[in-house]
C-alpha positions as CSV (number, residue, x, y, z in Angstrom):
1,M,41.0,-1.3,-7.8
2,A,43.6,-3.1,-5.8
3,A,47.0,-1.6,-5.3
4,L,49.8,-3.0,-7.4
5,G,53.0,-4.5,-6.0
6,G,51.9,-7.0,-3.4
7,E,52.3,-10.8,-3.6
8,K,49.0,-11.1,-5.5
9,N,49.4,-8.0,-7.7
10,P,52.9,-7.9,-9.1
11,I,53.8,-4.9,-11.2
12,G,54.3,-5.3,-14.9
13,L,55.6,-1.8,-15.7
14,A,55.9,-0.1,-19.0
15,I,58.1,3.0,-19.1
16,V,57.6,5.2,-22.2
17,G,60.5,7.6,-22.5
18,C,64.1,6.6,-21.7
19,G,65.6,10.0,-20.9
20,R,66.7,11.3,-17.5
21,V,63.4,10.9,-15.7
22,G,62.7,7.5,-17.4
23,R,66.0,6.3,-16.1
24,I,65.2,7.4,-12.6
25,R,61.9,5.6,-12.7
26,A,63.5,2.5,-14.2
27,R,66.1,2.4,-11.4
28,C,63.4,2.8,-8.8
29,A,61.3,0.1,-10.4
30,R,64.2,-2.4,-10.4
31,E,64.8,-1.6,-6.7
32,Y,61.2,-2.2,-5.8
33,P,60.5,-5.9,-5.1
34,G,56.9,-5.8,-6.4
35,T,58.1,-5.1,-10.0
36,E,58.2,-8.4,-11.7
37,W,58.3,-7.2,-15.3
38,L,59.8,-4.1,-16.9
39,G,59.5,-2.9,-20.5
40,C,60.6,0.3,-22.0
41,C,60.1,2.4,-25.1
42,D,61.8,5.3,-26.7
43,I,61.8,6.7,-30.2
44,D,65.6,7.0,-29.9
45,E,66.5,3.3,-30.3
46,K,70.1,3.8,-29.1
47,K,69.1,5.6,-26.0
48,G,66.2,3.2,-25.3
49,K,68.3,0.1,-25.8
50,A,71.0,1.5,-23.4
51,M,68.4,2.0,-20.7
52,A,66.9,-1.4,-21.3
53,E,70.3,-3.0,-20.9
54,E,71.3,-1.0,-17.9
55,F,68.2,-1.9,-15.9
56,G,67.7,-5.4,-17.3
57,A,64.4,-4.6,-19.0
58,D,62.4,-7.6,-20.2
59,F,61.3,-5.9,-23.4
60,F,62.3,-2.9,-25.5
61,T,60.6,-1.3,-28.5
62,T,60.4,2.0,-30.3
63,D,56.6,1.6,-30.5
64,F,54.8,2.8,-27.4
65,A,51.5,1.0,-28.4
66,E,53.3,-2.3,-28.8
67,L,54.7,-2.0,-25.3
68,I,51.5,-0.8,-23.6
69,Q,49.4,-3.6,-25.2
70,R,51.7,-6.3,-23.9
71,P,49.9,-8.8,-21.6
72,E,52.5,-8.4,-18.9
73,V,51.8,-4.7,-18.5
74,N,49.4,-3.4,-15.8
75,A,51.0,0.0,-15.1
76,V,52.6,2.7,-17.3
77,I,54.9,5.5,-16.6
78,I,55.0,8.2,-19.3
79,A,58.3,10.1,-19.0
80,T,58.5,11.6,-22.5
81,D,58.8,15.2,-23.4
82,E,55.5,16.9,-22.6
83,E,54.4,17.2,-26.2
84,W,54.5,13.4,-26.6
85,H,52.3,12.5,-23.5
86,A,48.9,12.4,-25.1
87,K,49.2,9.3,-27.4
88,P,50.7,7.0,-24.8
89,L,48.1,8.3,-22.3
90,W,45.2,7.5,-24.6
91,E,46.6,4.0,-25.3
92,S,47.1,3.4,-21.6
93,I,43.6,4.4,-20.8
94,A,42.2,2.2,-23.5
95,Q,44.1,-0.8,-22.0
96,G,42.9,0.0,-18.5
97,H,46.4,0.4,-17.0
98,K,47.3,2.5,-13.9
99,I,49.2,5.5,-15.2
100,L,51.8,7.9,-13.8
101,V,52.6,10.7,-16.2
102,E,55.3,13.3,-15.7
103,K,54.1,16.9,-15.6
104,P,52.3,18.5,-17.3
105,L,49.5,16.0,-18.0
106,A,48.9,17.5,-21.4
107,T,49.9,20.7,-23.3
108,S,46.4,22.3,-22.9
109,V,43.8,22.6,-20.2
110,V,41.2,21.3,-22.7
111,E,43.2,18.2,-23.5
112,S,44.0,17.6,-19.9
113,A,40.2,17.7,-19.0
114,K,39.4,15.2,-21.8
115,I,42.1,12.8,-20.6
116,V,40.9,13.0,-17.0
117,E,37.3,12.5,-18.0
118,A,38.3,9.5,-20.1
119,A,40.3,8.0,-17.3
120,E,37.5,8.4,-14.8
121,A,35.0,6.9,-17.3
122,A,37.2,3.9,-17.8
123,G,38.0,3.5,-14.1
124,V,41.7,4.1,-14.7
125,E,43.9,5.4,-12.0
126,L,45.8,8.4,-13.3
127,Q,48.5,10.3,-11.4
128,E,50.4,13.3,-12.6
129,A,53.9,13.5,-11.1
130,L,53.3,17.0,-9.7
131,A,54.6,17.6,-6.1
132,H,54.5,21.3,-5.8
133,G,51.2,22.2,-4.0
134,A,51.5,25.9,-4.9
135,R,52.2,25.1,-8.5
136,A,49.3,22.7,-8.7
137,R,46.9,25.3,-7.3
138,A,48.2,27.8,-9.8
139,V,47.7,25.4,-12.7
140,G,44.1,24.9,-11.5
141,R,43.5,28.6,-11.3
142,F,44.9,29.0,-14.7
143,G,42.6,26.4,-16.1
144,R,39.6,28.2,-14.6
145,G,40.8,31.4,-16.1
146,D,41.8,33.0,-12.8
147,L,45.4,33.5,-13.9
148,R,46.7,35.3,-17.0
149,D,48.8,33.2,-19.4
150,D,51.6,35.8,-19.1
151,A,51.9,35.3,-15.3
152,R,55.5,35.1,-14.1
153,A,57.1,32.3,-12.3
154,A,59.0,33.1,-9.1
155,E,62.2,31.3,-10.1
156,P,65.1,33.2,-11.8
157,P,64.7,32.8,-15.6
158,G,67.9,30.7,-15.9
159,R,66.4,27.9,-13.9
160,H,63.3,27.4,-16.0
161,H,62.6,24.2,-17.9
162,P,62.8,24.6,-21.7
163,A,59.0,24.1,-21.8
164,V,58.7,27.7,-20.5
165,Q,60.0,28.8,-23.8
166,K,57.2,26.9,-25.6
167,R,54.2,27.4,-23.3
168,G,54.8,29.8,-20.5
169,P,55.9,29.9,-16.9
170,L,53.3,27.5,-15.5
171,H,55.3,24.7,-17.1
172,A,58.5,25.6,-15.3
173,H,60.4,22.8,-13.6
174,A,61.7,23.6,-10.1
175,H,64.7,21.5,-9.1
176,G,63.7,18.8,-6.6
177,D,60.0,18.9,-7.1
178,L,59.8,15.2,-6.6
179,R,61.5,15.1,-3.2
180,H,62.5,11.5,-3.7
181,P,63.4,10.0,-7.1
182,C,61.3,6.9,-6.4
183,A,58.1,8.9,-5.7
184,G,56.7,7.7,-9.0
185,C,57.1,4.0,-8.2
186,D,55.4,4.6,-4.9
187,A,52.5,6.4,-6.6
188,V,52.0,3.5,-9.0
189,R,52.4,0.9,-6.2
190,D,49.9,2.7,-4.0
191,G,47.5,3.3,-6.8
192,A,47.6,7.0,-6.0
């Protein structure tokens, strides 16, 4: 599959989730010259419309499927809360789009495996925004059963992402894990 973002492969980007991370991704997309079309979606219409206006989005909706199915879209960034990743992921795979999904890929190892298998079978490039090598290895060991689900994270408890309260320390967010806020745009552009 050819990389997106060149003269012959302009990016038509759908961003699902207009919170803090979605806004970072939208800013980077607008700064990247290969992005020719930007659409966004959020279930919170007020928040979504504000982001769409701020970044000059070409389209806004509260329905992720409507956005992902648009003919202009060839890449999707899923920046929702983790419990809302699956449905836009499945729709993006069905449409054959390149995908960058914020961590974690899914809320269970089983669902993650199914998503990866489906993406591979469909020839879809799928990237999880996960930059911590040690954490990625720990998640892999957890999936194989090498780690207990009550393993402790190395960070002080006050710095854990709220997801820790829902699913355990392997879902902790370390500040600065994406060393550069535009890393997601680079991953989509490079087809990583």
